[in-house]
Backbone as a printed PyTorch tensor [residue, N CA C, xyz], in Angstrom:
tensor([[[  0.8300,  -1.1960,   0.0000],
         [  0.0000,   0.0000,   0.0000],
         [  0.8750,   1.2600,   0.0000]],

        [[  1.9200,   1.2590,   0.8300],
         [  2.8030,   2.4170,   0.9100],
         [  3.4690,   2.6870,  -0.4380]],

        [[  3.8870,   1.6140,  -1.1350],
         [  4.5150,   1.7770,  -2.4470],
         [  3.5460,   2.3580,  -3.4670]],

        [[  2.2710,   1.9300,  -3.4100],
         [  1.2660,   2.4570,  -4.3300],
         [  1.0370,   3.9430,  -4.0790]],

        [[  0.9620,   4.3230,  -2.7960],
         [  0.7800,   5.7350,  -2.4590],
         [  1.9880,   6.5570,  -2.8890]],

        [[  3.1810,   6.0190,  -2.6970],
         [  4.4000,   6.7180,  -3.1260],
         [  4.4090,   6.9130,  -4.6340]],

        [[  3.9510,   5.9110,  -5.3530],
         [  3.8810,   5.9970,  -6.8160],
         [  2.8890,   7.0800,  -7.2340]],

        [[  1.7260,   7.1070,  -6.5830],
         [  0.7250,   8.1400,  -6.8750],
         [  1.3040,   9.5200,  -6.5830]],

        [[  1.9650,   9.6530,  -5.4370],
         [  2.5960,  10.9250,  -5.0810],
         [  3.5720,  11.3780,  -6.1610]],

        [[  4.4040,  10.4670,  -6.6370],
         [  5.4050,  10.7970,  -7.6600],
         [  4.7530,  11.2120,  -8.9730]],

        [[  3.7500,  10.4540,  -9.3940],
         [  3.0640,  10.7490, -10.6620],
         [  2.3850,  12.1190, -10.6000]],

        [[  1.6730,  12.3850,  -9.5080],
         [  0.9700,  13.6630,  -9.3690],
         [  1.9690,  14.8110,  -9.2960]],

        [[  3.0250,  14.6530,  -8.5150],
         [  4.0320,  15.7070,  -8.3830],
         [  4.6910,  16.0060,  -9.7280]],

        [[  5.0010,  14.9680, -10.4880],
         [  5.5910,  15.1580, -11.8190],
         [  4.6250,  15.8880, -12.7490]],

        [[  3.3510,  15.5100, -12.7060],
         [  2.3440,  16.1510, -13.5670],
         [  2.1740,  17.6260, -13.2130]],

        [[  2.1190,  17.9170, -11.9270],
         [  1.9410,  19.2990, -11.4830],
         [  3.1830,  20.1260, -11.8150]],

        [[  4.3540,  19.5320, -11.7000],
         [  5.6010,  20.2370, -11.9940],
         [  5.6520,  20.6850, -13.4540]],

        [[  5.0070,  19.9490, -14.3360],
         [  4.9880,  20.3100, -15.7600],
         [  4.2070,  21.6010, -16.0160]],

        [[  3.4360,  22.0430, -15.0520],
         [  2.6690,  23.2840, -15.1890],
         [  3.4940,  24.5210, -14.8440]],

        [[  4.7090,  24.3230, -14.3520],
         [  5.5410,  25.4430, -13.9110],
         [  5.8820,  26.3920, -15.0600]],

        [[  5.7480,  27.6610, -14.7790],
         [  6.1940,  28.7430, -15.6590],
         [  6.4210,  29.9470, -14.7530]],

        [[  7.0850,  30.9600, -15.2540],
         [  7.3410,  32.1380, -14.4140],
         [  6.0330,  32.7850, -13.9620]],

        [[  5.0820,  32.8980, -14.8760],
         [  3.7900,  33.5030, -14.5330],
         [  3.0420,  32.6510, -13.5140]],

        [[  2.9590,  31.3550, -13.7700],
         [  2.2760,  30.4560, -12.8340],
         [  2.9570,  30.4560, -11.4740]],

        [[  4.2810,  30.4980, -11.4640],
         [  5.0110,  30.5050, -10.1920],
         [  4.6080,  31.6960,  -9.3350]],

        [[  4.5190,  32.8670,  -9.9460],
         [  4.1290,  34.0740,  -9.2060],
         [  2.6900,  33.9540,  -8.7190]],

        [[  1.7920,  33.5500,  -9.6100],
         [  0.3760,  33.4240,  -9.2640],
         [  0.1590,  32.4150,  -8.1370]],

        [[  0.7700,  31.2570,  -8.2590],
         [  0.5840,  30.2030,  -7.2560],
         [  1.2360,  30.5950,  -5.9310]],

        [[  2.3490,  31.3050,  -5.9890],
         [  2.9760,  31.7780,  -4.7490],
         [  2.0400,  32.7390,  -4.0200]],

        [[  1.3660,  33.6110,  -4.7670],
         [  0.3890,  34.5230,  -4.1550],
         [ -0.7770,  33.7530,  -3.5420]],

        [[ -1.2360,  32.7250,  -4.2410],
         [ -2.3390,  31.9060,  -3.7180],
         [ -1.9270,  31.2270,  -2.4200]],

        [[ -0.7270,  30.6550,  -2.3920],
         [ -0.3010,  29.9590,  -1.1740],
         [ -0.1180,  30.9360,  -0.0190]],

        [[  0.2640,  32.1850,  -0.3370],
         [  0.4260,  33.1920,   0.7160],
         [ -0.8970,  33.5060,   1.4100]],

        [[ -2.0110,  33.3440,   0.6960],
         [ -3.3220,  33.5400,   1.3230],
         [ -3.5200,  32.5860,   2.4960]],

        [[ -2.9170,  31.4070,   2.3890],
         [ -3.0440,  30.4130,   3.4480],
         [ -2.0210,  30.5590,   4.5560]],

        [[ -0.9870,  31.3830,   4.3480],
         [  0.0240,  31.5700,   5.3910],
         [ -0.6300,  32.1280,   6.6490]],

        [[ -0.4730,  31.4240,   7.7440],
         [ -1.0590,  31.8030,   9.0360],
         [ -2.5750,  31.9980,   8.9380]],

        [[ -3.1920,  31.3990,   7.9280],
         [ -4.6420,  31.5010,   7.7740],
         [ -5.1320,  32.8930,   7.4350]],

        [[ -4.2650,  33.7170,   6.8160],
         [ -4.5870,  35.1190,   6.5560],
         [ -5.9530,  35.2920,   5.9010]],

        [[ -6.2220,  34.5690,   4.8340],
         [ -7.4970,  34.7290,   4.1250],
         [ -8.6840,  34.3700,   5.0230]],

        [[ -8.4870,  33.3890,   5.8990],
         [ -9.5910,  32.9420,   6.7520],
         [ -9.8330,  33.9230,   7.8920]],

        [[ -8.7720,  34.5530,   8.4020],
         [ -8.9450,  35.6140,   9.3960],
         [ -9.7370,  36.7610,   8.7770]],

        [[ -9.3190,  37.1430,   7.5710],
         [-10.0040,  38.2340,   6.8710],
         [-11.4640,  37.8680,   6.6080]],

        [[-11.6890,  36.6340,   6.1850],
         [-13.0520,  36.1990,   5.8680],
         [-13.9440,  36.1620,   7.1170]],

        [[-13.3570,  35.9660,   8.2890],
         [-14.1670,  35.8950,   9.5120],
         [-14.6310,  37.2720,   9.9930]],

        [[-13.9050,  38.3210,   9.6310],
         [-14.1980,  39.6660,  10.1400],
         [-15.6320,  40.1310,   9.8630]],

        [[-16.1380,  40.0340,   8.6320],
         [-17.5160,  40.5090,   8.4010],
         [-18.5630,  39.8100,   9.2700]],

        [[-18.3060,  38.5700,   9.6270],
         [-19.2710,  37.8490,  10.4650],
         [-19.3360,  38.4360,  11.8780]],

        [[-18.2280,  38.9830,  12.3520],
         [-18.2020,  39.5440,  13.7020],
         [-18.8720,  40.9200,  13.7780]],

        [[-19.0430,  41.5610,  12.6520],
         [-19.6290,  42.9010,  12.6420],
         [-21.0970,  42.8760,  13.0640]],

        [[-21.8310,  41.9000,  12.5930],
         [-23.2580,  41.7870,  12.9090],
         [-23.4710,  40.7210,  13.9730]],

        [[-24.1710,  41.0850,  15.0200],
         [-24.3940,  40.1610,  16.1400],
         [-25.0310,  38.8500,  15.6840]],

        [[-25.9340,  38.9420,  14.7300],
         [-26.6540,  37.7650,  14.2380],
         [-25.7080,  36.7300,  13.6160]],

        [[-24.5940,  37.1890,  13.0310],
         [-23.6610,  36.2880,  12.3430],
         [-22.3660,  36.0390,  13.1250]],

        [[-22.2590,  36.6270,  14.2850],
         [-21.0410,  36.5000,  15.0980],
         [-20.6920,  35.0380,  15.3770]],

        [[-21.7070,  34.2450,  15.5750],
         [-21.5270,  32.8150,  15.8210],
         [-20.7290,  32.1590,  14.6900]],

        [[-21.0000,  32.5520,  13.4440],
         [-20.2980,  31.9690,  12.2990],
         [-18.8260,  32.3760,  12.3220]],

        [[-18.5530,  33.6320,  12.6280],
         [-17.1620,  34.0800,  12.7460],
         [-16.4200,  33.3020,  13.8150]],

        [[-17.0920,  33.0850,  14.9370],
         [-16.4890,  32.3030,  16.0170],
         [-16.2540,  30.8680,  15.5640]],

        [[-17.1960,  30.3010,  14.8350],
         [-17.0620,  28.9330,  14.3260],
         [-15.8610,  28.8240,  13.3840]],

        [[-15.6480,  29.8350,  12.5530],
         [-14.4900,  29.8480,  11.6500],
         [-13.1930,  29.8310,  12.4520]],

        [[-13.1160,  30.6520,  13.4810],
         [-11.8980,  30.7020,  14.3030],
         [-11.6620,  29.3860,  15.0410]],

        [[-12.7190,  28.7640,  15.5300],
         [-12.5900,  27.4660,  16.2050],
         [-12.1340,  26.4050,  15.2050]],

        [[-12.6620,  26.4420,  13.9860],
         [-12.2380,  25.4960,  12.9460],
         [-10.7470,  25.6600,  12.6560]],

        [[-10.2990,  26.9080,  12.5560],
         [ -8.8670,  27.1710,  12.3300],
         [ -8.0260,  26.6290,  13.4820]],

        [[ -8.4820,  26.8740,  14.7010],
         [ -7.7580,  26.4040,  15.8770],
         [ -7.6640,  24.8850,  15.8930]],

        [[ -8.7760,  24.2090,  15.6500],
         [ -8.7640,  22.7400,  15.6190],
         [ -7.8550,  22.2210,  14.5100]],

        [[ -7.9340,  22.8310,  13.3230],
         [ -7.0830,  22.4130,  12.2140],
         [ -5.6130,  22.5530,  12.5580]],

        [[ -5.2610,  23.6730,  13.1700],
         [ -3.8700,  23.9120,  13.5580],
         [ -3.4270,  22.9280,  14.6420]],

        [[ -4.2320,  22.7830,  15.6850],
         [ -3.8490,  21.8860,  16.7860],
         [ -3.7200,  20.4350,  16.3350]],

        [[ -4.7240,  19.9500,  15.6340],
         [ -4.7280,  18.5380,  15.2420],
         [ -3.7210,  18.2720,  14.1250]],

        [[ -3.6970,  19.1370,  13.1160],
         [ -2.8070,  18.9130,  11.9750],
         [ -1.3610,  19.2770,  12.2390]],

        [[ -1.1300,  20.5270,  12.6350],
         [  0.2370,  21.0360,  12.7880],
         [  0.9130,  20.5800,  14.0830]],

        [[  0.2180,  20.7240,  15.1830],
         [  0.8430,  20.4520,  16.4780],
         [  0.9260,  18.9560,  16.7680]],

        [[ -0.1390,  18.2260,  16.5000],
         [ -0.1610,  16.8060,  16.8730],
         [  0.3190,  15.9000,  15.7410]],

        [[ -0.4440,  15.8090,  14.6550],
         [ -0.1570,  14.8050,  13.6160],
         [  1.1730,  15.0620,  12.9230]],

        [[  1.4340,  16.2950,  12.5360],
         [  2.6700,  16.6000,  11.8060],
         [  3.9010,  16.2070,  12.6220]],

        [[  3.8650,  16.4240,  13.9180],
         [  5.0070,  16.0750,  14.7690],
         [  5.1240,  14.5770,  15.0150]],

        [[  4.0150,  13.8720,  14.9810],
         [  4.0590,  12.4150,  15.1470],
         [  4.5840,  11.7550,  13.8750]],

        [[  4.0620,  12.1800,  12.7190],
         [  4.4230,  11.5380,  11.4490],
         [  5.8250,  11.9360,  11.0040]],

        [[  6.1420,  13.2100,  11.0260],
         [  7.4770,  13.6800,  10.6690],
         [  7.9170,  13.3430,   9.2490]],

        [[  7.0220,  13.3790,   8.3020],
         [  7.3290,  13.0090,   6.9140],
         [  8.2120,  14.0560,   6.2320]],

        [[  9.1850,  13.5710,   5.4860],
         [ 10.0730,  14.4340,   4.7180],
         [  9.2980,  15.0760,   3.5720]],

        [[  9.5580,  16.3380,   3.3170],
         [  8.8920,  17.0460,   2.2240],
         [  9.5300,  16.6980,   0.8860]],

        [[  8.7340,  16.7670,  -0.1850],
         [  9.3160,  16.5110,  -1.5050],
         [ 10.3920,  17.5310,  -1.8620]],

        [[ 10.2620,  18.7360,  -1.3400],
         [ 11.2290,  19.7920,  -1.6440],
         [ 12.6180,  19.4910,  -1.0910]],

        [[ 12.7090,  18.6050,  -0.1230],
         [ 14.0190,  18.2560,   0.4370],
         [ 14.8400,  17.4280,  -0.5380]],

        [[ 14.1980,  16.9210,  -1.5860],
         [ 14.8860,  16.1410,  -2.6040],
         [ 15.3430,  17.0120,  -3.7720]],

        [[ 15.0140,  18.2990,  -3.7360],
         [ 15.3390,  19.2110,  -4.8260],
         [ 16.5340,  20.0790,  -4.4670]],

        [[ 17.1650,  20.6080,  -5.4860],
         [ 18.2250,  21.5890,  -5.2730],
         [ 17.5950,  22.8660,  -4.7210]],

        [[ 18.3150,  23.5750,  -3.8690],
         [ 17.7700,  24.7760,  -3.2480],
         [ 17.3370,  25.8290,  -4.2710]],

        [[ 18.0550,  25.9360,  -5.3880],
         [ 17.6920,  26.9520,  -6.3760],
         [ 16.4450,  26.5810,  -7.1830]],

        [[ 15.9800,  25.3450,  -7.0720],
         [ 14.7470,  24.9240,  -7.7460],
         [ 13.5070,  25.3070,  -6.9420]],

        [[ 13.6850,  25.6260,  -5.6730],
         [ 12.5460,  25.8770,  -4.7910],
         [ 12.0300,  27.3010,  -4.9300]],

        [[ 10.7240,  27.4130,  -4.9280],
         [ 10.0940,  28.7270,  -4.9480],
         [  9.9540,  29.2230,  -3.5120]],

        [[  9.5960,  28.3280,  -2.6070],
         [  9.5510,  28.6410,  -1.1800],
         [ 10.3010,  27.5530,  -0.4280]],

        [[ 10.7490,  27.8740,   0.7670],
         [ 11.5190,  26.9210,   1.5630],
         [ 10.7910,  26.6570,   2.8870]],

        [[ 10.1070,  25.5250,   2.9750],
         [  9.3370,  25.2090,   4.1860],
         [ 10.2350,  24.8380,   5.3640]],

        [[  9.6670,  24.9690,   6.5700],
         [ 10.4320,  24.7030,   7.7810],
         [ 10.0320,  23.4200,   8.4970]],

        [[  8.8050,  22.9750,   8.3270],
         [  8.3090,  21.8370,   9.0940],
         [  8.1490,  20.6070,   8.2130]],

        [[  7.7940,  19.4960,   8.8430],
         [  7.6020,  18.2600,   8.0810],
         [  6.3240,  18.3390,   7.2380]],

        [[  6.0840,  17.2830,   6.4630],
         [  5.1460,  17.3630,   5.3550],
         [  3.7000,  16.9500,   5.6380]],

        [[  3.4740,  15.8660,   6.3660],
         [  2.1130,  15.3340,   6.5130],
         [  1.4860,  15.7340,   7.8310]],

        [[  0.2710,  16.2660,   7.7770],
         [ -0.5450,  16.6910,   6.6480],
         [ -0.1970,  18.1240,   6.2530]],

        [[ -0.6960,  18.5580,   5.1210],
         [ -0.5100,  19.9500,   4.7120],
         [ -1.3080,  20.8430,   5.6590]],

        [[ -0.6020,  21.7070,   6.3780],
         [ -1.2700,  22.6080,   7.3180],
         [ -2.1550,  23.6270,   6.6220]],

        [[ -1.6680,  24.1700,   5.4880],
         [ -2.4820,  25.1070,   4.7140],
         [ -3.8050,  24.4440,   4.3140]],

        [[ -3.7040,  23.1960,   3.8590],
         [ -4.8900,  22.4670,   3.4060],
         [ -5.8140,  22.1400,   4.5670]],

        [[ -5.2430,  21.6650,   5.6690],
         [ -6.0520,  21.3090,   6.8350],
         [ -6.8680,  22.5010,   7.3100]],

        [[ -6.2070,  23.6300,   7.5050],
         [ -6.8980,  24.8260,   7.9770],
         [ -7.9270,  25.3090,   6.9580]],

        [[ -7.5410,  25.3030,   5.6870],
         [ -8.4500,  25.7830,   4.6410],
         [ -9.7220,  24.9520,   4.5650]],

        [[ -9.5840,  23.6370,   4.6390],
         [-10.7770,  22.7950,   4.5450],
         [-11.5610,  22.7520,   5.8570]],

        [[-10.9130,  23.0180,   6.9770],
         [-11.6530,  23.1510,   8.2370],
         [-12.5870,  24.3570,   8.1430]],

        [[-12.0590,  25.4570,   7.6340],
         [-12.8820,  26.6600,   7.4750],
         [-13.9450,  26.4530,   6.3970]],

        [[-13.5650,  25.8230,   5.2900],
         [-14.5450,  25.5620,   4.2290],
         [-15.7230,  24.7550,   4.7740]],

        [[-15.4360,  23.7480,   5.5870],
         [-16.5210,  22.9430,   6.1650],
         [-17.3530,  23.7740,   7.1350]],

        [[-16.7090,  24.6180,   7.9260],
         [-17.4640,  25.4950,   8.8270],
         [-18.4040,  26.3920,   8.0220]],

        [[-17.9320,  26.8910,   6.8920],
         [-18.7830,  27.7190,   6.0330],
         [-19.9320,  26.9060,   5.4420]],

        [[-19.6310,  25.7020,   4.9810],
         [-20.6640,  24.8310,   4.4070],
         [-21.7620,  24.5510,   5.4290]],

        [[-21.3700,  24.3230,   6.6770],
         [-22.3370,  23.9740,   7.7210],
         [-23.1380,  25.1700,   8.2340]],

        [[-22.6690,  26.3850,   7.9490],
         [-23.3050,  27.5730,   8.5190],
         [-23.8810,  28.5720,   7.5230]],

        [[-23.4710,  28.4850,   6.2680],
         [-23.8020,  29.5460,   5.3160],
         [-24.4900,  29.0090,   4.0680]],

        [[-25.0260,  29.9380,   3.3010],
         [-25.5940,  29.5950,   2.0030],
         [-24.4730,  29.4050,   0.9890]],

        [[-24.8230,  28.7720,  -0.1190],
         [-23.8410,  28.4190,  -1.1480],
         [-23.0820,  29.6380,  -1.6780]],

        [[-23.7150,  30.7820,  -1.7290],
         [-23.0560,  31.9800,  -2.2390],
         [-21.8670,  32.3940,  -1.3600]],

        [[-21.8810,  31.9770,  -0.1070],
         [-20.7710,  32.2510,   0.8140],
         [-19.7890,  31.0880,   0.8340]],

        [[-20.2990,  29.8660,   0.9810],
         [-19.3710,  28.7500,   1.1670],
         [-18.6750,  28.3030,  -0.1070]],

        [[-19.2910,  28.4830,  -1.2650],
         [-18.6500,  28.0370,  -2.5040],
         [-17.3390,  28.7860,  -2.7810]],

        [[-17.2960,  30.1170,  -2.6650],
         [-16.0020,  30.7880,  -2.8320],
         [-14.9640,  30.3190,  -1.8040]],

        [[-15.4050,  30.0570,  -0.5850],
         [-14.4900,  29.5340,   0.4360],
         [-13.9250,  28.1830,   0.0520]],

        [[-14.7700,  27.3350,  -0.5020],
         [-14.3300,  26.0120,  -0.9430],
         [-13.3530,  26.1190,  -2.1180]],

        [[-13.6320,  27.0170,  -3.0440],
         [-12.7290,  27.2220,  -4.1900],
         [-11.3720,  27.7360,  -3.7110]],

        [[-11.3740,  28.6880,  -2.7970],
         [-10.1120,  29.2050,  -2.2530],
         [ -9.3480,  28.0910,  -1.5490]],

        [[-10.0390,  27.2760,  -0.7700],
         [ -9.3900,  26.1460,  -0.0830],
         [ -8.7570,  25.1950,  -1.0950]],

        [[ -9.4720,  24.9000,  -2.1770],
         [ -8.9420,  23.9990,  -3.2100],
         [ -7.7210,  24.6060,  -3.8960]],

        [[ -7.7710,  25.8940,  -4.1940],
         [ -6.6290,  26.5590,  -4.8350],
         [ -5.4030,  26.5710,  -3.9260]],

        [[ -5.6140,  26.8710,  -2.6550],
         [ -4.4980,  26.8600,  -1.7030],
         [ -3.9080,  25.4600,  -1.6200]],

        [[ -4.7630,  24.4600,  -1.5680],
         [ -4.2970,  23.0670,  -1.4850],
         [ -3.4790,  22.6860,  -2.7120]],

        [[ -3.9780,  23.0360,  -3.8920],
         [ -3.2380,  22.7520,  -5.1230],
         [ -1.8870,  23.4660,  -5.1240]],

        [[ -1.8760,  24.6910,  -4.6210],
         [ -0.6290,  25.4660,  -4.6060],
         [  0.4730,  24.7680,  -3.8190]],

        [[  0.0990,  24.0170,  -2.8110],
         [  1.0960,  23.3360,  -1.9850],
         [  1.7960,  22.2220,  -2.7650]],

        [[  1.0560,  21.5520,  -3.6450],
         [  1.6830,  20.5370,  -4.5090],
         [  2.4780,  21.2140,  -5.6190]],

        [[  1.9220,  22.2610,  -6.1910],
         [  2.5930,  22.9880,  -7.2630],
         [  3.9620,  23.4790,  -6.7930]],

        [[  4.0100,  24.0030,  -5.5910],
         [  5.2640,  24.5310,  -5.0390],
         [  6.2060,  23.4300,  -4.5490]],

        [[  5.7730,  22.1860,  -4.6700],
         [  6.5560,  21.0050,  -4.3070],
         [  6.9440,  20.9850,  -2.8250]],

        [[  6.0540,  21.5040,  -2.0080],
         [  6.2780,  21.4260,  -0.5660],
         [  5.4080,  20.3450,   0.0730]],

        [[  4.4890,  19.7690,  -0.7250],
         [  3.6530,  18.6740,  -0.2370],
         [  3.3940,  17.6630,  -1.3360]],

        [[  3.2740,  16.4220,  -0.9060],
         [  2.8370,  15.3500,  -1.7950],
         [  1.3190,  15.3830,  -1.8760]],

        [[  0.7810,  14.6980,  -2.8650],
         [ -0.6660,  14.5690,  -3.0340],
         [ -1.3100,  13.9740,  -1.7750]],

        [[ -0.6710,  12.9750,  -1.1900],
         [ -1.2420,  12.3420,   0.0080],
         [ -1.2220,  13.2840,   1.2110]],

        [[ -0.2710,  14.2170,   1.2600],
         [ -0.2660,  15.2260,   2.3260],
         [ -1.4950,  16.1200,   2.1980]],

        [[ -1.7880,  16.4910,   0.9560],
         [ -2.9360,  17.3550,   0.6840],
         [ -4.2440,  16.5990,   0.9330]],

        [[ -4.3330,  15.3630,   0.4540],
         [ -5.5500,  14.5560,   0.6910],
         [ -5.7710,  14.3310,   2.1860]],

        [[ -4.6990,  14.0510,   2.9090],
         [ -4.7990,  13.9050,   4.3610],
         [ -5.2550,  15.1970,   5.0090]],

        [[ -4.7180,  16.3240,   4.5320],
         [ -5.1240,  17.6300,   5.0500],
         [ -6.5920,  17.9200,   4.7920]],

        [[ -7.0720,  17.5190,   3.6130],
         [ -8.4960,  17.7080,   3.2970],
         [ -9.3600,  16.9070,   4.2700]],

        [[ -9.0270,  15.6390,   4.4550],
         [ -9.8180,  14.7730,   5.3470],
         [ -9.7980,  15.2870,   6.7840]],

        [[ -8.6160,  15.6230,   7.2660],
         [ -8.4900,  16.1230,   8.6430],
         [ -9.2110,  17.4610,   8.7790]],

        [[ -9.0490,  18.3250,   7.7900],
         [ -9.7010,  19.6270,   7.8190],
         [-11.2180,  19.5200,   7.8500]],

        [[-11.7720,  18.6500,   7.0170],
         [-13.2270,  18.4690,   7.0100],
         [-13.7180,  17.9840,   8.3710]],

        [[-12.9860,  17.0540,   8.9660],
         [-13.3490,  16.5630,  10.3130],
         [-13.2590,  17.6880,  11.3420]],

        [[-12.2130,  18.5060,  11.2420],
         [-12.0620,  19.6320,  12.1750],
         [-13.1940,  20.6380,  12.0090]],

        [[-13.6370,  20.8420,  10.7740],
         [-14.7680,  21.7390,  10.5350],
         [-16.0410,  21.2410,  11.1890]],

        [[-16.2780,  19.9400,  11.0990],
         [-17.4550,  19.3410,  11.7430],
         [-17.3150,  19.4310,  13.2620]],

        [[-16.1380,  19.0900,  13.7790],
         [-15.9020,  19.1850,  15.2300],
         [-16.1060,  20.6080,  15.7340]],

        [[-15.6610,  21.5770,  14.9440],
         [-15.8050,  22.9730,  15.3660],
         [-17.2780,  23.3690,  15.4680]],

        [[-18.0930,  22.8110,  14.6030],
         [-19.5380,  23.0940,  14.6610],
         [-20.1220,  22.5720,  15.9750]],

        [[-19.7630,  21.3340,  16.3350],
         [-20.2370,  20.7630,  17.6010],
         [-19.7100,  21.5580,  18.7950]],

        [[-18.4310,  21.9100,  18.7530],
         [-17.8260,  22.6590,  19.8610],
         [-18.4710,  24.0300,  20.0050]],

        [[-18.6940,  24.6890,  18.8960],
         [-19.2970,  26.0170,  18.9350],
         [-20.7360,  25.9550,  19.4290]],

        [[-21.4640,  24.9330,  19.0120],
         [-22.8350,  24.7430,  19.5120],
         [-22.8210,  24.5150,  21.0250]],

        [[-21.8550,  23.7370,  21.5000],
         [-21.7520,  23.4720,  22.9430],
         [-21.4360,  24.7510,  23.7090]],

        [[-20.5470,  25.5670,  23.1660],
         [-20.1790,  26.8270,  23.8200],
         [-21.3780,  27.7700,  23.8690]],

        [[-22.2070,  27.7370,  22.8550],
         [-23.3960,  28.6010,  22.8320],
         [-24.3770,  28.2650,  23.9500]],

        [[-24.2810,  27.0650,  24.5010],
         [-25.1700,  26.6690,  25.5990],
         [-24.8060,  27.3540,  26.9100]],

        [[-23.5900,  27.8840,  26.9920],
         [-23.1650,  28.6290,  28.1800],
         [-23.8520,  30.0020,  28.1090]],

        [[-24.6180,  30.3660,  29.1290],
         [-25.4260,  31.5950,  29.0540],
         [-24.6610,  32.8520,  28.6300]],

        [[-23.5040,  33.0870,  29.1810],
         [-22.7610,  34.3070,  28.8390],
         [-22.3140,  34.2810,  27.3810]],

        [[-21.9910,  33.1010,  26.8590],
         [-21.5550,  32.9840,  25.4680],
         [-22.7180,  33.2350,  24.5120]],

        [[-23.9100,  32.8570,  24.9120],
         [-25.0890,  33.1270,  24.0800],
         [-25.2690,  34.6340,  23.9180]],

        [[-24.9990,  35.3640,  24.9790],
         [-25.1060,  36.8240,  24.9180],
         [-24.0210,  37.3910,  24.0050]],

        [[-22.7930,  36.8820,  24.1370],
         [-21.6670,  37.3850,  23.3440],
         [-21.8010,  37.0110,  21.8730]],

        [[-22.1270,  35.7410,  21.6070],
         [-22.1450,  35.2490,  20.2290],
         [-23.4570,  35.4890,  19.5010]],

        [[-24.4940,  35.7860,  20.2350],
         [-25.7830,  36.0400,  19.5930],
         [-26.5750,  34.8130,  19.2840]]])
C-alpha cells in the first residue's frame, strides 16, 4: 500500500511540476500566501463579527482554524514527521523553503476546516467561494513542491473533520449563558 501511495505521489508531483512557468510561479505563490497563518480565513471571519446575528459563524471559523492547527500542525505533523518533496530538490529549484515536516498539509487542513465550517453555517453563495479558495491553496502546496498529493488529501480529510468538530464545539459553547449573549 505504501509503495502504491508513493507511486501516486510521484506521478501527481511530476504532472503538477509540468505546469511550472514564471507567470504560474508568481500566481501560485500569491495563492499559497493567502493560506500563510490563515490570513485569508482571518479576513473572511471579520464581516461575520460585525453583525451580532452572524457572530456565531465568525467564532465557528476561528474554532475550525484552531482545531485544524492543533490537530494537523501540532499533533499529527510532529508524530508523522514526513520528509517534504522539496528536500529532494536543489535549493535553487525551490520557490519557497518550508520549515516543518510534510504530513498533513497545514495550509490544506486549515483551509478545509474553514470551508466545512462555512458549508455547515452559510448559504452556497458564501461557502462556494471559500471552498474554491481552499482547493486553490491546497493545489498550490503541490505545485510549489512542498507537499505530496497524500499530504494534501490527508489535510483535506483532517480539515473536514475539524470543521465538523468545530460546529459541535461552537454549539456546545453557545449553551453557556454568557456565550449566548456574546455570540448572539
